[in-house]
N, CA, C and O atoms as a Tinker XYZ file with bonds, in Angstrom:
   244  protein
     1  N      0.490000   -1.425000    0.003000    73     2
     2  CA    -0.156000   -0.146000    0.621000    64     1     3
     3  C      1.029000    0.989000    0.223000    63     2     4     5
     4  O      2.056000    0.954000    0.901000    81     3
     5  N      0.913000    2.105000   -0.972000    73     3     6
     6  CA     1.240000    3.311000   -0.794000    64     5     7
     7  C      0.713000    4.173000    0.040000    63     6     8     9
     8  O     -0.485000    4.069000    0.303000    81     7
     9  N      1.294000    4.935000    0.476000    73     7    10
    10  CA     0.548000    6.664000    0.924000    64     9    11
    11  C      0.112000    7.312000    0.254000    63    10    12    13
    12  O     -0.761000    8.029000    0.742000    81    11
    13  N      0.449000    7.511000   -1.423000    73    11    14
    14  CA     0.040000    8.285000   -2.144000    64    13    15
    15  C     -1.323000    8.762000   -2.469000    63    14    16    17
    16  O     -1.899000    9.845000   -2.571000    81    15
    17  N     -1.672000    7.161000   -2.622000    73    15    18
    18  CA    -3.124000    6.689000   -2.866000    64    17    19
    19  C     -3.984000    7.344000   -1.853000    63    18    20    21
    20  O     -5.105000    7.633000   -2.273000    81    19
    21  N     -3.786000    7.580000   -0.892000    73    19    22
    22  CA    -4.914000    7.648000    1.000000    64    21    23
    23  C     -4.710000    9.124000    0.580000    63    22    24    25
    24  O     -3.672000    9.529000    0.055000    81    23
    25  N     -5.800000    9.902000    0.857000    73    23    26
    26  CA    -6.069000   10.653000    0.926000    64    25    27
    27  C     -5.290000   12.362000    2.094000    63    26    28    29
    28  O     -4.060000   12.324000    2.050000    81    27
    29  N     -5.511000   12.878000    2.452000    73    27    30
    30  CA    -4.370000   13.643000    2.689000    64    29    31
    31  C     -3.983000   13.233000    4.126000    63    30    32    33
    32  O     -2.939000   13.215000    4.778000    81    31
    33  N     -5.918000   12.750000    4.438000    73    31    34
    34  CA    -6.603000   13.808000    6.127000    64    33    35
    35  C     -5.832000   12.484000    6.573000    63    34    36    37
    36  O     -5.302000   12.288000    7.667000    81    35
    37  N     -5.900000   11.427000    5.236000    73    35    38
    38  CA    -5.810000    9.806000    5.895000    64    37    39
    39  C     -3.459000    9.656000    5.954000    63    38    40    41
    40  O     -2.798000    8.646000    6.195000    81    39
    41  N     -3.056000   10.780000    5.697000    73    39    42
    42  CA    -1.758000   10.715000    5.813000    64    41    43
    43  C     -1.402000   10.683000    7.137000    63    42    44    45
    44  O     -0.812000    9.912000    7.894000    81    43
    45  N     -2.207000   12.289000    7.212000    73    43    46
    46  CA    -2.054000   13.200000    8.330000    64    45    47
    47  C     -2.071000   12.200000    9.913000    63    46    48    49
    48  O     -1.470000   12.020000   10.972000    81    47
    49  N     -3.195000   11.789000    9.132000    73    47    50
    50  CA    -3.705000   11.442000   11.140000    64    49    51
    51  C     -2.793000    9.888000   10.800000    63    50    52    53
    52  O     -2.136000    9.626000   11.808000    81    51
    53  N     -2.625000    9.055000    9.938000    73    51    54
    54  CA    -1.652000    8.022000    9.911000    64    53    55
    55  C     -0.157000    8.238000   10.950000    63    54    56    57
    56  O      0.265000    7.604000   11.918000    81    55
    57  N      0.361000    9.460000   10.198000    73    55    58
    58  CA     1.603000    9.774000   10.309000    64    57    59
    59  C      1.734000   10.354000   11.605000    63    58    60    61
    60  O      2.821000   10.203000   12.163000    81    59
    61  N      0.503000   11.225000   12.408000    73    59    62
    62  CA     0.365000   11.421000   13.841000    64    61    63
    63  C     -0.566000    9.858000   14.670000    63    62    64    65
    64  O     -0.498000    9.781000   15.897000    81    63
    65  N     -0.865000    9.439000   14.374000    73    63    66
    66  CA    -0.738000    8.130000   14.982000    64    65    67
    67  C      0.454000    7.342000   14.905000    63    66    68    69
    68  O      0.998000    6.799000   15.866000    81    67
    69  N      0.832000    7.306000   13.712000    73    67    70
    70  CA     3.066000    6.380000   14.469000    64    69    71
    71  C      3.321000    7.338000   15.166000    63    70    72    73
    72  O      3.422000    7.030000   16.353000    81    71
    73  N      3.472000    8.370000   14.950000    73    71    74
    74  CA     4.346000    9.256000   16.074000    64    73    75
    75  C      3.457000    9.339000   17.955000    63    74    76    77
    76  O      3.977000    9.617000   19.036000    81    75
    77  N      2.465000    9.084000   17.726000    73    75    78
    78  CA     2.043000    8.335000   19.513000    64    77    79
    79  C      2.290000    7.785000   19.681000    63    78    80    81
    80  O      2.744000    7.662000   20.818000    81    79
    81  N      2.328000    6.207000   18.323000    73    79    82
    82  CA     2.859000    5.303000   19.287000    64    81    83
    83  C      4.071000    4.647000   19.180000    63    82    84    85
    84  O      4.283000    3.477000   19.498000    81    83
    85  N      5.290000    5.874000   18.474000    73    83    86
    86  CA     6.735000    5.690000   19.305000    64    85    87
    87  C      6.964000    6.612000   20.539000    63    86    88    89
    88  O      8.018000    6.569000   21.174000    81    87
    89  N      5.986000    7.410000   20.840000    73    87    90
    90  CA     5.966000    8.241000   21.550000    64    89    91
    91  C      5.750000    7.804000   23.307000    63    90    92    93
    92  O      6.324000    8.186000   24.327000    81    91
    93  N      4.288000    6.521000   22.971000    73    91    94
    94  CA     4.535000    6.211000   24.282000    64    93    95
    95  C      5.489000    5.275000   23.628000    63    94    96    97
    96  O      6.594000    5.481000   24.129000    81    95
    97  N      5.548000    4.382000   22.772000    73    95    98
    98  CA     6.949000    3.230000   23.077000    64    97    99
    99  C      8.591000    3.599000   23.762000    63    98   100   101
   100  O      9.607000    2.982000   24.081000    81    99
   101  N      8.058000    5.074000   23.738000    73    99   102
   102  CA    10.038000    5.941000   24.234000    64   101   103
   103  C      9.192000    6.227000   25.666000    63   102   104   105
   104  O      9.993000    7.102000   25.994000    81   103
   105  N      8.348000    6.217000   26.660000    73   103   106
   106  CA     7.970000    6.665000   27.425000    64   105   107
   107  C      8.211000    5.088000   28.044000    63   106   108   109
   108  O      9.339000    4.643000   27.834000    81   107
   109  N      7.532000    4.451000   28.576000    73   107   110
   110  CA     6.777000    2.660000   28.070000    64   109   111
   111  C      8.856000    2.305000   28.435000    63   110   112   113
   112  O      8.882000    1.125000   28.786000    81   111
   113  N     10.348000    2.868000   28.456000    73   111   114
   114  CA    11.308000    2.264000   27.887000    64   113   115
   115  C     11.825000    2.918000   28.819000    63   114   116   117
   116  O     12.670000    2.198000   29.349000    81   115
   117  N     11.730000    4.645000   29.674000    73   115   118
   118  CA    12.193000    5.041000   29.925000    64   117   119
   119  C     11.051000    4.556000   31.517000    63   118   120   121
   120  O     11.429000    3.727000   32.345000    81   119
   121  N     10.240000    4.999000   31.569000    73   119   122
   122  CA     9.640000    4.207000   33.395000    64   121   123
   123  C     11.425000    2.770000   33.450000    63   122   124   125
   124  O     12.492000    2.923000   34.045000    81   123
   125  N     10.787000    1.173000   32.258000    73   123   126
   126  CA    11.389000    0.310000   32.947000    64   125   127
   127  C     12.552000    0.679000   33.200000    63   126   128   129
   128  O     12.929000    0.893000   34.352000    81   127
   129  N     13.519000    0.850000   31.854000    73   127   130
   130  CA    14.291000    1.730000   32.463000    64   129   131
   131  C     14.528000    1.745000   34.040000    63   130   132   133
   132  O     15.048000    0.889000   34.756000    81   131
   133  N     13.970000    3.013000   34.361000    73   131   134
   134  CA    13.733000    3.524000   35.962000    64   133   135
   135  C     14.203000    2.411000   37.276000    63   134   136   137
   136  O     15.130000    2.208000   38.060000    81   135
   137  N     12.632000    1.791000   36.823000    73   135   138
   138  CA    12.898000    0.587000   37.650000    64   137   139
   139  C     13.953000   -0.443000   37.857000    63   138   140   141
   140  O     14.018000   -1.143000   38.867000    81   139
   141  N     15.119000   -0.525000   36.434000    73   139   142
   142  CA    15.910000   -0.836000   36.529000    64   141   143
   143  C     16.916000   -0.034000   37.154000    63   142   144   145
   144  O     17.201000   -0.830000   38.048000    81   143
   145  N     17.368000    0.555000   37.275000    73   143   146
   146  CA    18.445000    1.954000   38.297000    64   145   147
   147  C     18.073000    2.337000   39.323000    63   146   148   149
   148  O     18.652000    3.098000   40.098000    81   147
   149  N     16.334000    1.482000   39.496000    73   147   150
   150  CA    16.533000    2.213000   41.304000    64   149   151
   151  C     17.493000    0.912000   42.228000    63   150   152   153
   152  O     18.249000    1.566000   42.946000    81   151
   153  N     17.662000   -0.083000   42.396000    73   151   154
   154  CA    18.251000   -0.935000   43.369000    64   153   155
   155  C     19.567000    0.108000   43.111000    63   154   156   157
   156  O     19.906000    0.705000   44.133000    81   155
   157  N     20.467000    0.454000   41.720000    73   155   158
   158  CA    21.105000    0.721000   42.254000    64   157   159
   159  C     22.306000    1.978000   42.857000    63   158   160   161
   160  O     23.420000    2.327000   43.248000    81   159
   161  N     20.668000    2.267000   42.444000    73   159   162
   162  CA    20.767000    4.233000   43.032000    64   161   163
   163  C     20.711000    4.155000   44.949000    63   162   164   165
   164  O     20.721000    5.168000   45.649000    81   163
   165  N     20.645000    2.529000   45.570000    73   163   166
   166  CA    21.006000    2.642000   46.866000    64   165   167
   167  C     22.603000    2.189000   47.027000    63   166   168   169
   168  O     22.839000    2.145000   48.234000    81   167
   169  N     23.367000    1.960000   46.525000    73   167   170
   170  CA    24.690000    1.769000   46.688000    64   169   171
   171  C     25.286000    2.816000   46.940000    63   170   172   173
   172  O     25.063000    4.012000   46.757000    81   171
   173  N     26.232000    2.105000   47.472000    73   171   174
   174  CA    27.294000    3.510000   48.220000    64   173   175
   175  C     28.616000    3.639000   47.327000    63   174   176   177
   176  O     29.703000    3.065000   47.396000    81   175
   177  N     28.208000    4.418000   46.636000    73   175   178
   178  CA    29.440000    4.323000   45.391000    64   177   179
   179  C     30.783000    5.062000   46.026000    63   178   180   181
   180  O     31.982000    4.785000   46.033000    81   179
   181  N     30.313000    5.691000   46.334000    73   179   182
   182  CA    31.718000    7.206000   47.625000    64   181   183
   183  C     32.151000    6.202000   48.884000    63   182   184   185
   184  O     33.067000    6.732000   49.514000    81   183
   185  N     31.713000    4.726000   49.518000    73   183   186
   186  CA    31.985000    4.245000   49.872000    64   185   187
   187  C     33.221000    3.406000   49.374000    63   186   188   189
   188  O     34.334000    3.317000   49.892000    81   187
   189  N     32.682000    2.752000   48.113000    73   187   190
   190  CA    32.599000    1.409000   47.927000    64   189   191
   191  C     34.820000    1.987000   47.204000    63   190   192   193
   192  O     35.894000    1.399000   47.078000    81   191
   193  N     34.337000    3.231000   47.009000    73   191   194
   194  CA    35.747000    3.272000   46.077000    64   193   195
   195  C     36.395000    3.740000   47.156000    63   194   196   197
   196  O     37.540000    3.367000   46.901000    81   195
   197  N     36.464000    4.416000   48.401000    73   195   198
   198  CA    37.893000    4.717000   49.366000    64   197   199
   199  C     37.855000    3.345000   49.319000    63   198   200   201
   200  O     38.507000    2.726000   48.478000    81   199
   201  N     37.407000    2.997000   49.845000    73   199   202
   202  CA    37.149000    1.372000   50.702000    64   201   203
   203  C     38.117000    0.566000   49.827000    63   202   204   205
   204  O     38.890000   -0.115000   50.502000    81   203
   205  N     38.356000    0.416000   47.833000    73   203   206
   206  CA    39.333000    0.104000   47.922000    64   205   207
   207  C     39.979000    0.366000   47.704000    63   206   208   209
   208  O     40.809000   -0.376000   47.180000    81   207
   209  N     40.241000    1.941000   47.947000    73   207   210
   210  CA    41.371000    2.534000   47.515000    64   209   211
   211  C     42.384000    2.509000   48.626000    63   210   212   213
   212  O     43.579000    2.740000   48.439000    81   211
   213  N     41.684000    2.128000   50.154000    73   211   214
   214  CA    43.081000    2.243000   50.860000    64   213   215
   215  C     43.218000    0.614000   50.988000    63   214   216   217
   216  O     44.062000    0.141000   51.749000    81   215
   217  N     42.207000   -0.363000   50.081000    73   215   218
   218  CA    43.035000   -1.761000   50.449000    64   217   219
   219  C     44.341000   -1.712000   49.099000    63   218   220   221
   220  O     45.286000   -2.487000   48.948000    81   219
   221  N     43.898000   -0.352000   48.157000    73   219   222
   222  CA    45.267000   -0.962000   46.985000    64   221   223
   223  C     46.354000   -0.022000   47.819000    63   222   224   225
   224  O     47.440000   -0.365000   47.353000    81   223
   225  N     46.633000    1.193000   49.019000    73   223   226
   226  CA    47.201000    1.472000   49.130000    64   225   227
   227  C     47.934000    0.999000   50.525000    63   226   228   229
   228  O     48.833000    1.656000   51.050000    81   227
   229  N     47.249000   -0.644000   51.220000    73   227   230
   230  CA    48.025000   -1.589000   51.845000    64   229   231
   231  C     48.758000   -3.260000   51.158000    63   230   232   233
   232  O     49.327000   -4.245000   51.631000    81   231
   233  N     48.318000   -2.793000   49.848000    73   231   234
   234  CA    48.652000   -4.233000   48.929000    64   233   235
   235  C     50.022000   -3.533000   48.419000    63   234   236   237
   236  O     50.916000   -4.167000   47.858000    81   235
   237  N     50.070000   -2.131000   48.689000    73   235   238
   238  CA    51.114000   -1.670000   47.969000    64   237   239
   239  C     52.343000   -1.355000   48.676000    63   238   240   241
   240  O     53.474000   -1.726000   48.363000    81   239
   241  N     51.978000   -0.578000   49.740000    73   239   242
   242  CA    52.298000   -0.346000   51.258000    64   241   243
   243  C     53.393000   -1.413000   51.812000    63   242   244
   244  O     53.758000   -1.371000   52.987000    81   243
């Protein structure tokens, strides 16, 4: 099916509908990624980094 065979109004509606579907897919993916990231946000990065540095200093000394 070619897009030129449809009326201009139908073409606009199809393009708009496609954009809405893409927008909803991006929003759903963003929410999924946020839920994946939540457990990581509770990690204590600074404390782990300090502990690793102290451990390396002990090994090198």
